[in-house]
C-alpha positions as CSV (number, residue, x, y, z in Angstrom):
1,X,35.3,-35.7,-0.8
2,X,36.7,-35.3,-4.3
3,X,37.4,-31.9,-5.8
4,X,34.6,-32.3,-8.4
5,X,32.1,-33.2,-5.6
6,X,33.2,-30.1,-3.6
7,X,32.7,-27.9,-6.7
8,X,29.3,-29.3,-7.3
9,X,28.3,-28.6,-3.7
10,X,29.5,-25.0,-4.1
11,X,27.5,-24.6,-7.3
12,X,24.4,-25.9,-5.6
13,X,24.9,-23.4,-2.7
14,X,25.4,-20.5,-5.1
15,X,22.4,-21.5,-7.1
16,X,20.3,-21.6,-4.0
17,X,21.5,-18.2,-2.9
18,X,20.8,-16.7,-6.3
19,X,17.2,-18.1,-6.2
20,X,16.6,-16.6,-2.8
21,X,18.0,-13.3,-4.0
22,X,15.6,-13.5,-7.0
23,X,12.7,-13.5,-4.6
24,X,13.6,-10.0,-3.5
25,X,12.5,-8.3,-6.8
26,X,15.6,-6.2,-7.1
27,X,14.1,-3.6,-9.5
28,X,11.4,-2.8,-7.0
29,X,13.9,-2.8,-4.2
30,X,16.2,-0.4,-6.0
31,X,13.4,2.1,-6.5
32,X,12.4,1.9,-2.8
33,X,16.0,2.4,-1.6
34,X,16.7,5.2,-4.1
35,X,13.6,7.3,-3.3
36,X,14.0,6.7,0.5
37,X,17.7,7.6,0.3
38,X,16.9,10.9,-1.5
39,X,14.3,11.7,1.2
40,X,16.7,10.9,4.0
41,X,19.3,13.3,2.4
42,X,17.0,16.2,1.6
43,X,14.8,16.2,4.7
44,X,15.5,19.0,7.2
45,X,17.9,18.3,10.0
46,X,21.0,16.1,10.3
47,X,21.5,12.4,10.5
48,X,24.4,10.2,11.4
49,X,25.7,8.6,8.2
50,X,25.8,5.1,9.9
51,X,22.2,5.5,10.9
52,X,21.3,6.6,7.3
53,X,23.0,3.7,5.7
54,X,21.7,1.2,8.3
55,X,18.2,2.6,7.7
56,X,18.5,2.3,4.0
57,X,19.6,-1.3,4.3
58,X,16.5,-2.1,6.5
59,X,14.2,-0.3,4.0
60,X,15.7,-2.4,1.1
61,X,15.3,-5.6,3.1
62,X,11.7,-4.7,3.8
63,X,11.1,-4.1,0.1
64,X,12.7,-7.5,-0.6
65,X,10.5,-9.1,2.0
66,X,7.4,-7.8,0.3
67,X,8.6,-9.1,-3.0
68,X,9.2,-12.6,-1.5
69,X,5.8,-12.7,0.1
70,X,4.2,-11.5,-3.1
71,X,5.9,-14.3,-5.1
72,X,4.7,-16.8,-2.5
73,X,1.1,-15.8,-2.8
74,X,1.1,-15.3,-6.6
75,X,3.0,-18.5,-7.5
76,X,-0.1,-19.9,-9.3
77,X,-0.5,-17.0,-11.7
78,X,3.3,-16.4,-12.0
79,X,3.5,-19.9,-13.6
80,X,1.0,-18.9,-16.2
81,X,2.5,-15.6,-17.3
82,X,5.5,-15.6,-19.7
83,X,7.0,-12.6,-17.9
84,X,7.0,-14.4,-14.5
85,X,7.2,-18.1,-15.3
86,X,11.0,-18.2,-14.6
87,X,10.6,-16.9,-11.1
88,X,12.0,-19.3,-8.4
89,X,8.8,-20.8,-7.2
90,X,7.0,-21.6,-10.6
91,X,10.4,-22.7,-11.9
92,X,10.6,-25.3,-9.1
93,X,13.8,-23.9,-7.5
94,X,12.2,-22.8,-4.2
95,X,9.1,-24.1,-2.5
96,X,6.3,-21.8,-1.4
97,X,6.9,-22.6,2.2
98,X,10.6,-21.6,1.9
99,X,9.6,-18.3,0.2
100,X,7.0,-17.6,3.0
101,X,9.5,-18.3,5.8
102,X,12.1,-16.2,4.1
103,X,9.7,-13.3,3.5
104,X,8.4,-13.3,7.1
105,X,11.9,-13.5,8.5
106,X,13.0,-10.5,6.4
107,X,9.9,-8.6,7.4
108,X,10.5,-8.9,11.1
109,X,14.2,-8.3,10.7
110,X,13.8,-5.1,8.7
111,X,11.1,-3.6,10.9
112,X,12.8,-4.3,14.2
113,X,16.2,-3.1,13.1
114,X,14.8,0.0,11.4
115,X,13.2,0.9,14.8
116,X,16.5,0.4,16.5
117,X,18.6,2.3,13.9
118,X,16.2,5.2,13.3
119,X,12.9,5.6,15.2
120,X,9.6,3.9,15.8
121,X,7.7,6.0,13.3
122,X,9.8,4.9,10.4
123,X,9.6,1.3,11.5
124,X,5.8,1.5,11.8
125,X,5.6,3.0,8.3
126,X,7.8,0.2,6.9
127,X,5.5,-2.4,8.6
128,X,2.4,-0.7,7.2
129,X,4.0,-0.6,3.7
130,X,4.7,-4.4,3.7
131,X,1.3,-5.2,5.2
132,X,-0.5,-3.0,2.7
133,X,1.4,-4.5,-0.3
134,X,0.7,-8.1,0.8
135,X,-2.7,-8.0,2.6
136,X,-4.5,-5.3,0.6
137,X,-2.9,-5.3,-2.8
138,X,-1.6,-8.9,-3.4
139,X,-4.2,-10.9,-1.5
140,X,-7.3,-8.7,-2.2
141,X,-7.1,-6.0,-4.8
142,X,-5.0,-7.7,-7.5
143,X,-7.4,-10.4,-8.4
144,X,-10.7,-8.5,-7.7
145,X,-10.6,-5.1,-9.3
146,X,-9.1,-3.3,-12.3
147,X,-8.2,-0.5,-9.9
148,X,-5.7,-2.8,-8.2
149,X,-2.6,-1.0,-9.4
150,X,-4.1,2.4,-8.5
151,X,-4.9,1.7,-4.9
152,X,-2.1,-0.8,-4.5
153,X,0.4,1.8,-5.8
154,X,0.3,3.4,-2.3
155,X,2.7,0.8,-1.0
156,X,5.3,1.6,-3.6
157,X,4.9,5.3,-3.0
158,X,5.7,5.1,0.8
159,X,9.5,4.7,0.8
160,X,10.2,8.5,0.6
161,X,7.8,9.0,3.5
162,X,9.7,6.4,5.4
163,X,13.0,8.1,4.5
164,X,11.7,11.5,5.6
165,X,10.6,10.0,8.9
166,X,14.1,8.4,9.4
167,X,15.7,11.9,9.4
168,X,12.9,14.0,11.0
169,X,10.8,11.5,13.0
170,X,7.8,13.1,11.4
171,X,5.7,13.2,8.2
172,X,5.9,16.5,6.5
173,X,4.1,18.1,3.5
174,X,7.2,17.5,1.3
175,X,7.1,13.7,2.0
176,X,3.4,13.6,1.2
177,X,4.0,15.3,-2.1
178,X,6.8,12.8,-2.9
179,X,4.3,10.1,-2.1
180,X,1.7,11.6,-4.4
181,X,4.3,11.9,-7.2
182,X,5.0,8.1,-7.1
183,X,1.4,7.2,-6.4
184,X,0.1,9.1,-9.5
185,X,3.1,7.9,-11.6
186,X,2.4,4.2,-11.0
187,X,-0.8,3.8,-13.1
188,X,0.6,5.2,-16.4
189,X,3.9,3.3,-15.8
190,X,2.3,0.0,-15.1
191,X,-0.6,0.3,-17.5
192,X,1.9,1.0,-20.4
193,X,3.6,-2.3,-19.3
194,X,0.2,-4.0,-19.4
195,X,-0.4,-2.8,-22.9
196,X,2.9,-4.4,-23.9
197,X,2.2,-7.7,-22.2
198,X,-1.6,-7.9,-22.4
199,X,-1.6,-11.6,-23.5
200,X,-0.1,-12.5,-20.1
201,X,-2.9,-11.0,-18.2
202,X,-5.5,-12.6,-20.5
203,X,-4.1,-16.1,-19.6
204,X,-3.8,-15.3,-15.8
205,X,-7.3,-13.8,-15.6
206,X,-6.1,-10.9,-13.5
207,X,-8.6,-8.1,-13.9
208,X,-6.2,-5.5,-15.3
209,X,-7.8,-2.4,-16.9
210,X,-6.6,-3.6,-20.3
211,X,-8.7,-6.7,-19.9
212,X,-11.8,-5.4,-18.2
213,X,-12.2,-2.1,-20.1
214,X,-10.0,-2.5,-23.2
215,X,-7.0,-0.7,-24.6
216,X,-8.8,2.5,-25.5
217,X,-10.0,3.1,-21.9
218,X,-6.5,2.2,-20.5
219,X,-4.8,4.7,-22.8
220,X,-7.3,7.4,-21.8
221,X,-6.6,6.7,-18.1
222,X,-2.9,6.9,-18.7
223,X,-3.5,10.4,-20.1
224,X,-5.6,11.3,-17.1
225,X,-3.0,10.3,-14.6
226,X,-0.2,11.9,-16.6
227,X,-2.1,15.2,-16.3
228,X,-2.6,14.7,-12.6
229,X,1.1,14.2,-12.2
230,X,1.5,17.9,-13.0
231,X,0.0,18.8,-9.6
232,X,2.4,17.3,-7.1
233,X,5.5,18.0,-9.2
234,X,4.5,21.7,-9.6
235,X,3.7,22.2,-5.9
236,X,7.0,20.6,-4.9
237,X,8.8,23.4,-6.8
238,X,7.5,25.9,-4.2
239,X,8.3,23.9,-1.1
240,X,11.6,23.7,0.9
241,X,12.9,20.8,-1.2
242,X,12.1,22.5,-4.6
243,X,13.5,25.5,-6.4
244,X,14.1,27.2,-9.7
245,X,16.3,24.4,-11.1
246,X,13.7,21.8,-10.2
247,X,10.8,23.9,-11.6
248,X,12.3,24.4,-15.0
249,X,13.4,20.8,-15.3
250,X,10.0,19.6,-14.1
251,X,8.2,21.5,-16.8
252,X,10.4,19.8,-19.5
253,X,9.9,16.3,-18.0
254,X,6.2,16.7,-17.7
255,X,5.9,18.1,-21.2
256,X,7.6,15.1,-22.7
257,X,5.5,12.7,-20.6
258,X,2.3,14.4,-21.6
259,X,3.3,14.4,-25.2
260,X,3.9,10.7,-25.1
261,X,0.6,10.1,-23.4
262,X,-1.2,12.2,-26.0
263,X,0.6,10.4,-28.8
264,X,-0.5,7.0,-27.3
265,X,-4.1,8.3,-27.6
266,X,-3.7,9.4,-31.2
267,X,-3.1,13.1,-30.6
268,X,0.3,13.1,-32.3
269,X,-0.5,15.1,-35.4
270,X,1.9,18.0,-35.5
271,X,4.3,16.4,-33.0
272,X,6.6,14.8,-35.6
273,X,9.1,13.7,-33.0
274,X,6.6,11.6,-31.3
275,X,4.7,10.2,-34.3
276,X,4.6,6.4,-34.2
277,X,5.7,6.2,-30.6
278,X,3.7,3.8,-28.4
279,X,3.4,2.1,-25.1
280,X,7.0,0.8,-25.0
281,X,8.4,4.3,-25.4
282,X,6.0,5.6,-22.7
283,X,7.0,2.8,-20.4
284,X,10.7,3.3,-20.8
285,X,10.3,7.1,-20.4
286,X,8.3,6.7,-17.3
287,X,11.2,4.9,-15.6
288,X,13.5,7.8,-16.6
289,X,10.9,10.4,-15.5
290,X,10.7,9.2,-11.9
291,X,14.4,8.7,-11.6
292,X,15.0,12.2,-13.0
293,X,12.6,13.8,-10.5
294,X,14.4,12.4,-7.5
295,X,17.8,13.3,-9.0
296,X,16.6,16.8,-9.5
297,X,15.5,17.0,-5.8
298,X,18.9,15.8,-4.8
299,X,20.4,18.4,-7.1
300,X,18.3,21.1,-5.5
301,X,19.6,20.1,-2.1
302,X,23.3,20.1,-3.2
303,X,22.9,23.5,-4.9
304,X,21.4,25.0,-1.7
305,X,24.1,23.4,0.4
306,X,27.1,24.6,-1.6
307,X,25.8,27.8,-3.2
308,X,24.3,30.3,-0.6
309,X,23.1,32.7,-3.2
310,X,21.0,29.9,-4.9
311,X,19.5,29.1,-1.5
312,X,18.3,32.8,-1.3
313,X,16.8,32.5,-4.8
314,X,15.0,29.3,-3.8
315,X,13.6,31.0,-0.7
316,X,12.3,33.9,-2.9
317,X,10.6,31.4,-5.2
318,X,8.9,29.7,-2.2
319,X,7.8,33.1,-0.9
320,X,6.2,34.0,-4.2
């Protein structure tokens, strides 16, 4: 075989590998791995680093499996939307059957090996997460109700619960609060994206809130969920994973989020800094908001670990 023929073969293999990787929805996978990793770290008890890393790999693979199966089922509407038309299946780079086989293989692999690495509870939670995302959200809710992203957001909120279970083999109050934080964050995050790409959803006929109830209703619902976000973030401050540092930072993070949501609804008079801001700014800030919350939780853990006096202050805050 000539050198050029070998190079062409290598390029084909690399392209094929890249297309399979594209099925994994890396942005969603990163969020799952990050939030699960923080939960593994801050959960009470100790865990072998090899077990922690192996578990995180399995959680990431499981998130990727859900992404691949989602693209398999949604290939028809992905081909219509500008934002998703370049995905591997609508672009003709991978067949639906290949995506289905790939997604199922990764699902069984991730669940089985998480059970071996960690425990059966975390493996069961991962299996339920994938099943909920595909069977409940993708196959049923997404095309039938404007509440699709609200209910379906439960699957994206489960990784910290899985991570907590990896370390503790249990589901604690703290993991439920982290779940609620992501669950309530998902609607304003995703609806702000919908406001930016509303023409896509018009073409695909997905009953997003922007299409069924209009922009005004969507913006008001964004404000409602932004207010609701105050509840779990505030309660977390007074649990074993929270503290004074998290409480002060959480107030600032929520104040900015709430101000942006108010500005989106026209209540920006007197808030000169936010005047003229819209859904794009809210969407971008929502990404930072969730990332910052989990970084703060990690910071609380490190402060308590390295500074005994801070740990005493945190206990006093929890007691009060």
